[in-house]
C-alpha positions as MATLAB code, in Angstrom:
seq = 'MESSSSCHRFSFVDILQATEEFAPKNYLGYGAFGEVYRGNISEKDVAVKRMNMNPEQGIPAFHKEIDLLSACDQVNIISLVGYCDEGDEKILVYEYMPNGSLYDYLYLRQDVINPRLTVEQRLEICIGVAKGLTYLHSGTHFNIIHSDIKCDNILLDRNMVPKISDFGLSRTRDVGSSASQVITNNIKGTEGYLAPECYEPNYKLSRKADIYAFGVVFLEVLCERQPSRRLLMLALPFIMRGELHKFTPEHVETSTSPECLRECENLIKDCLDNDPKKRPFINQVVDRLELALEMQKQQTSSHDQQAASELPLTISEAFSSGINDRIVLFYTSSGVVVETQGACQEARQILDGYGKRVDERDVYLVPTYRKQMQDVFGTSWYTLPQLFVGGKYIGGEDEIRKLHWSGELRKKLHRLPKRDYPSFCTSCGNTRFVSLSWCPACSFWKSDTIWFKEPEKYSPKV';
ca = [
     167.959   91.147  127.248;
     168.915   87.497  127.732;
     169.408   84.908  125.032;
     169.272   81.148  124.892;
     170.464   78.723  122.277;
     167.142   78.990  120.449;
     165.709   82.489  120.896;
     166.028   85.663  122.939;
     164.309   86.315  126.221;
     163.325   89.986  126.338;
     162.533   92.004  129.429;
     159.181   93.748  129.613;
     161.081   97.052  129.439;
     162.513   95.911  126.074;
     158.981   95.251  124.828;
     157.667   98.609  126.030;
     160.482  100.402  124.220;
     159.960   98.361  121.054;
     156.225   99.111  120.844;
     156.349  102.650  122.277;
     154.377  101.318  125.257;
     151.873   99.533  123.000;
     150.977  102.764  121.211;
     147.647  102.629  119.329;
     149.435  103.588  116.091;
     151.367  100.298  116.322;
     148.295   98.116  116.797;
     148.036   95.473  114.048;
     145.094   93.352  115.140;
     143.808   90.647  117.426;
     144.808   86.997  117.117;
     143.403   83.842  118.666;
     145.241   84.381  121.950;
     146.084   88.063  122.151;
     146.676   91.472  120.602;
     149.424   92.051  118.040;
     151.519   95.221  117.758;
     154.248   96.367  115.436;
     157.567   97.033  117.102;
     161.209   97.749  116.400;
     164.111   95.975  118.068;
     167.716   96.687  117.094;
     166.464   98.599  114.025;
     164.492   95.572  112.852;
     160.695   95.535  112.507;
     158.959   92.853  114.556;
     155.413   91.750  115.403;
     154.684   91.574  119.131;
     151.851   89.347  120.375;
     150.697   90.167  123.910;
     148.963   86.994  125.097;
     145.690   87.058  126.993;
     145.778   85.438  130.396;
     143.175   82.708  129.973;
     144.821   80.023  132.142;
     143.200   77.185  130.196;
     144.270   78.363  126.737;
     146.452   81.469  126.728;
     149.306   80.272  128.951;
     149.537   76.754  127.440;
     149.444   78.271  123.944;
     152.275   80.638  124.922;
     154.607   77.851  126.042;
     153.605   75.652  123.107;
     154.556   78.310  120.542;
     157.951   78.833  122.183;
     158.672   75.103  122.238;
     157.513   74.441  118.677;
     158.885   77.505  116.896;
     162.234   77.227  118.658;
     162.559   73.796  117.045;
     161.483   74.938  113.559;
     163.811   76.261  110.887;
     162.117   76.436  107.491;
     161.448   79.363  105.165;
     157.661   78.886  105.201;
     157.351   78.809  109.006;
     157.177   82.122  110.870;
     160.373   82.863  112.818;
     160.184   83.446  116.543;
     162.594   86.266  117.406;
     162.079   85.889  121.142;
     159.682   86.084  124.063;
     158.989   87.863  127.337;
     157.818   86.013  130.461;
     157.531   88.364  133.425;
     154.704   87.841  135.905;
     151.419   88.107  134.045;
     153.086   89.376  130.881;
     153.395   86.572  128.316;
     154.655   88.045  125.037;
     155.887   86.510  121.787;
     158.055   88.425  119.298;
     157.987   87.362  115.631;
     159.566   88.539  112.403;
     157.363   91.259  110.852;
     155.368   90.449  107.717;
     154.770   93.698  105.741;
     152.126   92.209  103.420;
     149.936   91.034  106.275;
     147.910   87.845  106.136;
     146.714   85.998  103.064;
     143.174   86.753  104.261;
     143.889   90.496  104.245;
     145.414   90.280  100.791;
     142.517   88.325   99.286;
     139.586   90.145  100.861;
     140.458   93.448  102.515;
     143.142   95.276  100.519;
     143.209   93.856   96.998;
     142.725   96.440   94.237;
     142.995   99.210   96.861;
     146.543   98.845   98.182;
     147.551   95.556   96.579;
     147.271   94.510   92.949;
     145.501   91.254   92.229;
     147.542   88.100   92.506;
     148.451   86.433   89.233;
     147.631   82.751   88.803;
     151.319   81.897   89.158;
     151.553   83.879   92.403;
     148.511   82.052   93.781;
     150.094   78.690   93.035;
     153.489   79.727   94.406;
     151.883   80.858   97.679;
     150.040   77.538   98.030;
     153.225   75.610   97.223;
     155.004   77.534   99.988;
     152.245   76.713  102.484;
     152.330   73.040  101.473;
     156.117   72.940  101.888;
     155.733   74.484  105.331;
     153.225   71.776  106.251;
     155.568   69.115  104.873;
     158.200   70.349  107.303;
     155.752   70.350  110.220;
     154.409   66.886  109.463;
     157.735   65.140  108.994;
     160.691   67.528  109.141;
     161.228   67.934  112.888;
     162.148   65.538  115.703;
     158.452   65.430  116.562;
     155.632   65.527  114.036;
     153.450   68.625  114.322;
     149.749   68.780  113.463;
     148.984   72.491  113.101;
     145.196   72.157  113.637;
     144.349   75.698  112.527;
     145.510   76.174  108.933;
     143.574   79.104  107.452;
     144.222   82.261  105.448;
     144.437   84.379  108.631;
     147.345   82.232  109.831;
     149.313   82.466  106.588;
     151.431   85.626  106.544;
     153.184   87.165  103.535;
     156.622   88.752  103.637;
     157.747   91.607  101.378;
     158.481   89.126   98.575;
     155.090   87.396   98.948;
     156.694   84.307  100.506;
     154.063   82.655  102.756;
     154.778   81.873  106.407;
     152.598   79.590  108.546;
     151.909   81.157  111.951;
     149.834   80.731  115.140;
     150.762   77.378  116.677;
     148.631   77.720  119.817;
     146.338   74.825  118.843;
     149.051   72.569  117.433;
     149.505   68.972  118.570;
     152.690   66.941  118.475;
     153.684   63.301  118.177;
     157.197   62.046  118.830;
     158.879   60.452  115.835;
     158.933   56.684  116.332;
     155.699   56.657  118.315;
     153.262   53.990  117.203;
     150.350   56.430  117.394;
     149.835   58.371  114.185;
     146.786   60.128  115.597;
     145.817   62.094  118.693;
     142.502   61.241  120.363;
     140.668   64.297  121.673;
     137.171   65.309  122.693;
     137.704   69.036  122.148;
     136.765   70.701  118.866;
     139.609   73.120  118.182;
     140.115   75.030  114.983;
     138.129   77.438  112.834;
     134.670   76.896  111.406;
     134.851   76.441  107.650;
     138.293   74.802  107.777;
     137.475   71.881  110.091;
     137.457   68.409  108.586;
     134.225   66.391  109.061;
     135.878   63.993  111.526;
     136.640   66.913  113.855;
     132.940   67.133  114.758;
     132.785   63.513  115.941;
     133.024   62.691  119.682;
     136.486   61.482  120.684;
     137.655   62.028  117.124;
     141.138   61.014  116.049;
     143.071   64.109  115.028;
     145.625   63.351  112.332;
     147.748   65.160  109.787;
     144.924   64.583  107.308;
     142.908   67.276  109.128;
     145.587   69.765  108.044;
     145.223   68.457  104.469;
     141.493   69.180  104.561;
     142.079   72.714  105.860;
     144.702   73.254  103.164;
     142.140   72.194  100.549;
     139.826   74.949  101.789;
     142.679   77.479  101.645;
     143.539   76.414   98.092;
     139.888   76.774   97.075;
     139.814   80.263   98.614;
     142.986   81.347   96.854;
     141.610   80.330   93.459;
     138.011   81.479   93.959;
     138.403   84.446   96.357;
     135.394   83.333   98.411;
     135.476   83.392  102.191;
     135.332   80.033  103.999;
     132.206   78.580  105.569;
     130.226   75.372  105.368;
     128.116   77.152  102.802;
     131.201   77.770  100.644;
     131.871   74.048  100.369;
     128.181   73.297   99.765;
     128.266   75.732   96.845;
     131.672   74.754   95.473;
     131.637   70.957   95.689;
     128.918   70.416   93.039;
     131.010   72.448   90.561;
     134.153   70.530   91.518;
     132.483   67.120   91.210;
     131.168   68.042   87.737;
     134.594   69.249   86.626;
     133.322   72.841   86.387;
     135.481   74.709   88.895;
     136.032   77.400   86.234;
     132.386   78.431   86.695;
     133.050   79.089   90.392;
     136.178   81.214   89.925;
     136.290   84.973   89.211;
     136.555   85.915   85.547;
     140.071   87.323   85.941;
     141.258   83.965   87.338;
     139.341   81.739   84.916;
     140.439   83.570   81.774;
     144.123   83.625   82.753;
     144.429   80.006   83.939;
     145.346   77.243   81.508;
     142.660   74.514   81.216;
     145.226   71.845   82.132;
     146.324   73.765   85.225;
     142.745   74.414   86.335;
     141.866   70.736   85.902;
     144.833   69.667   88.036;
     143.882   72.210   90.724;
     140.275   71.037   90.642;
     141.266   67.389   91.149;
     143.649   68.282   93.969;
     141.001   70.295   95.825;
     138.529   67.421   95.441;
     141.040   64.945   96.888;
     142.008   67.216   99.804;
     138.345   67.721  100.744;
     137.433   64.023  100.689;
     135.238   63.127  103.682;
     137.358   60.036  104.294;
     140.699   61.099  105.836;
     142.407   57.977  104.497;
     141.640   59.019  100.911;
     143.201   62.468  101.257;
     146.728   62.809   99.858;
     149.811   63.223  102.020;
     151.284   66.703  102.024;
     154.366   65.751   99.975;
     151.990   64.507   97.252;
     150.173   67.848   97.436;
     153.463   69.685   96.819;
     154.235   67.534   93.766;
     150.803   68.136   92.237;
     150.923   71.881   92.876;
     154.328   72.122   91.222;
     152.934   70.233   88.230;
     150.016   72.695   88.017;
     152.451   75.626   88.201;
     154.550   74.173   85.383;
     151.400   73.792   83.254;
     150.512   77.418   83.912;
     154.018   78.681   83.098;
     153.984   76.810   79.794;
     150.750   78.537   78.793;
     152.034   81.948   79.881;
     155.237   81.499   77.868;
     153.321   80.231   74.836;
     150.836   83.096   75.094;
     153.597   85.717   75.285;
     155.424   84.275   72.260;
     152.227   83.970   70.249;
     151.098   87.489   71.102;
     154.437   88.947   70.036;
     154.624   86.912   66.808;
     151.068   87.590   65.678;
     151.232   91.389   65.560;
     150.418   92.061   61.873;
     151.983   95.530   61.738;
     155.064   96.879   63.419;
     154.089   98.954   66.417;
     155.568  102.145   64.976;
     153.554  101.624   61.763;
     150.321  101.151   63.672;
     150.848  104.164   65.927;
     152.089  106.389   63.092;
     154.589  108.113   65.364;
     157.941  107.571   67.012;
     157.353  105.770   70.297;
     160.805  104.429   71.111;
     161.029  106.718   74.132;
     157.438  106.303   75.305;
     155.307  104.253   77.662;
     151.974  103.706   75.927;
     149.027  102.229   77.833;
     145.780  101.408   76.067;
     142.864  101.212   78.483;
     139.164  101.985   78.792;
     137.293  104.291   81.139;
     134.023  102.541   80.306;
     132.378  100.739   83.205;
     130.297   98.415   81.051;
     132.599   95.506   81.892;
     133.502   96.025   85.546;
     136.369   93.505   85.566;
     138.018   95.167   82.562;
     137.658   98.647   83.997;
     139.137   97.433   87.292;
     142.101   95.845   85.512;
     142.726   99.051   83.570;
     142.578  101.174   86.698;
     145.017   98.825   88.417;
     147.465   99.069   85.502;
     147.275  102.871   85.598;
     147.969  102.874   89.348;
     150.968  100.570   88.939;
     152.498  102.748   86.218;
     151.712  105.952   88.098;
     153.792  104.681   91.012;
     156.956  104.742   88.894;
     156.718  108.494   88.279;
     157.197  108.128   84.528;
     155.571  109.941   81.619;
     152.765  107.640   80.421;
     150.863  108.114   77.169;
     147.429  106.876   78.276;
     145.113  106.066   75.368;
     141.448  105.547   76.201;
     139.896  103.422   73.440;
     136.410  104.159   74.789;
     136.734  107.886   74.174;
     138.975  108.104   71.114;
     138.174  106.117   67.922;
     141.745  106.619   66.669;
     143.046  104.591   69.589;
     140.608  101.769   68.856;
     141.880  101.754   65.274;
     145.477  101.568   66.502;
     144.650   98.526   68.623;
     142.907   96.839   65.702;
     145.892   97.531   63.455;
     148.353   96.108   65.974;
     146.419   92.931   66.774;
     144.763   92.481   63.393;
     141.327   92.096   64.975;
     138.690   94.061   66.849;
     138.783   91.408   69.577;
     141.453   92.276   72.124;
     141.630   92.602   75.890;
     142.492   95.692   77.907;
     144.740   97.030   79.287;
     147.662   96.635   76.839;
     151.115   98.060   77.525;
     153.889   99.072   75.113;
     157.289  100.282   76.361;
     160.010  101.775   74.187;
     158.373  100.577   70.987;
     157.981   96.987   72.240;
     154.838   95.102   73.168;
     154.851   94.149   76.872;
     151.458   92.518   77.369;
     148.183   92.813   79.211;
     146.879   92.640   82.754;
     148.762   89.557   83.958;
     152.060   90.532   82.327;
     151.958   94.006   83.906;
     151.360   92.529   87.364;
     154.016   89.860   86.976;
     156.687   92.312   85.804;
     155.731   94.782   88.534;
     156.049   92.229   91.325;
     159.281   90.741   89.983;
     160.929   94.164   89.678;
     161.442   93.739   85.934;
     159.012   96.532   85.049;
     161.126   99.071   86.930;
     164.144   97.992   84.860;
     162.219   98.375   81.599;
     161.047  101.878   82.546;
     164.357  103.080   84.003;
     165.688  105.008   80.995;
     162.359  106.539   79.943;
     161.360  110.151   80.705;
     160.036  111.103   84.110;
     156.551  112.512   84.508;
     156.539  116.296   84.052;
     152.851  116.797   84.788;
     150.647  116.164   87.835;
     149.850  112.495   88.430;
     146.306  113.532   89.367;
     144.380  115.860   87.081;
     142.204  118.059   89.301;
     140.287  119.506   86.357;
     138.985  116.194   85.092;
     139.056  114.351   88.418;
     141.608  111.974   86.906;
     139.089  110.648   84.396;
     141.400  112.040   81.663;
     138.589  113.695   79.704;
     140.561  116.744   78.500;
     142.881  117.492   75.611;
     146.364  116.008   75.377;
     147.603  119.484   74.415;
     146.498  120.705   77.836;
     147.374  117.647   79.932;
     149.561  114.852   78.486;
     147.999  112.399   80.939;
     144.508  112.990   79.574;
     142.659  111.844   76.493;
     140.471  114.039   74.313;
     136.736  113.470   74.652;
     134.720  114.421   71.568;
     131.043  113.678   70.948;
     129.184  114.176   67.676;
     127.833  117.525   68.795;
     130.037  118.813   71.595;
     133.722  119.597   71.958;
     134.582  120.002   75.621;
     136.300  123.306   76.264;
     139.906  123.087   77.396;
     140.776  124.513   80.817;
     143.579  127.042   80.771;
     145.093  126.549   84.229;
     148.049  124.336   83.470;
     150.578  124.267   80.693;
     152.950  121.276   80.770;
     156.648  121.445   80.046;
     157.510  120.764   76.416;
];
């Protein structure tokens, strides 16, 4: 294994050992110019891209990525660990991103493997991407136009820090050159992210094309709708009328401050302007995103303080029992409101992962639990889920996610009792429709005419 001043040069034998000879179990997917495998080099996980041998695109893209990434050193740009160049084998080795691409997170795995992103996380990811673009556009000895900014090319590390990847279509301009644009007659990029000028013959490719693509990414992140020309046709009328909130999912709209949403709406509109000259520069995009994030944080802080100060009864009074050593989650198993049921299920999954004893209280099945919620909040209008830990109010859906991702929830649960019952109730199929005296994880379902008979298979530890 050889090394240069910028990155390692691996032998093909090194690559075969790292990927277990490109074993199917290590296959991650297919990129624009080749297949990607997971590998391990020197006890460090890596992503290995085996380039296709298209002489017109694959080989030039290979050398371009080595040249560009070797010159880049910024937290939001994917790191090139090394490469292999032996005969027909052209291979790039990158740092491994355990959370996959932003596309995967938004559309393929959310609510199954990954919890939904909070509004603050969405903004922080977009700020990271914008800072990466700032570095590309003006932070190296030659300006880089990425030309293919999209959710597939934004990877997320274990801490959800975004990394811009896939530089095979990138163009460069030496600093000090009088030309701020590159004239080309080839349409290169991805449908749905291409700026209008990219469809013109002999169009002038500029950094403003990256701004347009970023605007599409930002719209996707807020609205969770996949990119296409149809997406923009549907979204732009809402944006122009100042009604972006009507185009966003309920869980995003209801948790975003009006001021933050308005700033995001205006930024998207400016990024997607048909006239490249009217689009903002990327450093201006960063400033406006950080302003939107600050607006959102102010609302979150105000909401948390207000929620804690407006509880009319002490929690112990409302629950009529000692709960200082308990995790209490109020949720609903009703599917009438799909978004609410999904949020409740997500909260249960998050808490289940900590292996702690959780007192789950289904307000749909047990009137007493509804009364407890009304007593705590002083109204029959409250959202679910709601979490209480050690006799203190923690918050709802967004607070649970935020604490989980930051690691603070683990700290809050550390001293509380471990689960001493199965995490999955086979008798009720995990719907929790049996007596608490039989299964502490389950609620008691009683109708006006029927009491459901308790199974007698399992008796929990006391």
